[in-house]
N, C-alpha and C positions, 0 to 999 in steps of 0.2 A: 111270731110275736111281736106284738106291737113293741115292746121293750128292744125285740131283735130289727128291728126299720121292718118287718114284716107283716105280709094281710096273713091270716091265715090257710088261705089255701098255700100260699108261697113256703110256707113251713110246713106244712105237710109236703111238698114238691120234692123240697130239698131235704129235709128228713127221710123220706123214701129214698129221695137218689143217691144218696150217702150209705143207708143201710146196706139197700141193693147193694151197690157198688161192693163196699165191704164181704157182704155174705162169695158173691162169684169171685172176687179176688181173693180172699185169704179162708174162708171157711166159718163153721162156726156161728149161725144165726146169730146165738147170747150175743158174742161179744160184737157182731157186729150191730146191734138193733144198740146196744152201750154207750160203741166209741162212737156213731152216731151223733148220739146224743150228749154224749161231753163232748165233742166238739162243738156244737150246735147253742148249747146254754152255758160255755166256757167252766165247767163242771169236772174238766179232768183229772184222774189221779187213778195211777197204776193198784192200787192193792183193791179197787172196783172193780176194774177191768178184768184183773184174777182171778179176782173171785166169780165173776159170770163163764170161766172157761168151762167148768163142767153141765151147763145146760145146755150145749146143743145136741139134739139129737131127744130131747124130750128126757133129759136127766143121762148123761154117759150115754147117749146111745139104748137110755132104756123102752121110750117113744112111750114119754109119762107125757106131765106136761110140756107144750113145747117151748124150746128154750130162747124164743124169741117172747113171746107171750112176757116168760117172766124178766129176761131183761126192760121189759116196757115196764114193769113191775117195780123192777129195782128203778128203772128210772122216774117213775112215779116218785117212790120214796126220797130220792138223791133230792128232788124238789121241793116236797111237799112233809119228810117224815120226819119224824121230835127225833131232836139231836138231844134229846136226853130219857132218861126212863121212867120220869117220876112224872113226864109230859103225857098224862092221858087224853089230853084233850086234843091235842093234833094228832095223838094216836087215832083215835077213834075219825078223825074227821079225814085222816088219809084213805081209810077203806073207799069213800064214796068215790073217787077219779080211777079208785084200783077197781070197782064193782062195776062201773061206768065200763074201762076200756075190757074184763072180761067177757062181760055180755056182746061189746063190738063182734071180741075175735070172735065166740060162739057163734053168733049170727050169721060173722062171715065165711068160716069154715068150718061148720058143723061142732067141732066138740074143740079141747084145750090141750088136748094130748097130740103128738107127734105121730105114734101108729096112725092115727086115725087119722092125719089129713094127707099124709105121706101113703101111707099104704102099704110102710114096709120094715118091716122088722131087724132093726137096727141093729140087732144082736147077731142074726144071721152074718155072718163074714160076703158067702156070696149073694145075699143079696143085696149085700153092702154096694157088695161090687158095681155088680149091676144096675144102681141106682145112680151113684156117680160114674162109672163108663158108658151109658147114655145120654149121658147128658140133664138127664131128668133132674138132677142134683140143682145144675145149676139155674132150669132152668124154673122148677117148682118151687124149692127152699128162696130164692131172692124173689118171687111173686110174691111168698108168704111174709117173707123180711121187710119186702118195701109197705105190703097191706098194713103191718102190722106197727111199722114206725107211723105210717098216714096217722093210723088209729092213736097213738100213742102223742104224736102231736098235735093231734085235737081237741084229746082230752086234755093236758095242758094248756092249751090254748083256752078252750072253756071252761077251764080250772081259772086260772088268771085272768078271763075274763070279770069272771064271776066274782074273785076276792075285791080286783080293782071296782068292779059295781058294789059291793057291802063297804067298801073305804067310802066310796063318797057321800052314801044313805049317811055316815054318819056323820057327818061333816052340818 
């Protein structure tokens, strides 16, 4: 982002690189994304990182919504979400970038769900073992995480640009 001294493409590339690296090295798509953006945006928070633990594998390997996408939603919320429950306007405005992210994600992967994207029932220990031991996890999930990080970075950059544009119109 411009405030970080990066172009949109540089910000997207760096986010993808950090998140993919985290996924391959440490596993856990949700935390891989979140940690990358916490570093990039200077929003490090141990409790938020811990809270993202259970989202990997489509919420604790249930195959539901992809943990990388959930973490992306969390990042957008960390940046643009409301900080008190009474701020309904900020709450409403926060939906637009999340809807954009979900749309981009669905267009790229055909679904929001981990099970559909990976084709793996992660509740089946044998299927999960094969997924990891074959190297598919490191190849496929790292790609999903990297692409998702790029999407999140794009949404953040565009949202920031729109906010700056709207502020300049007020002057």
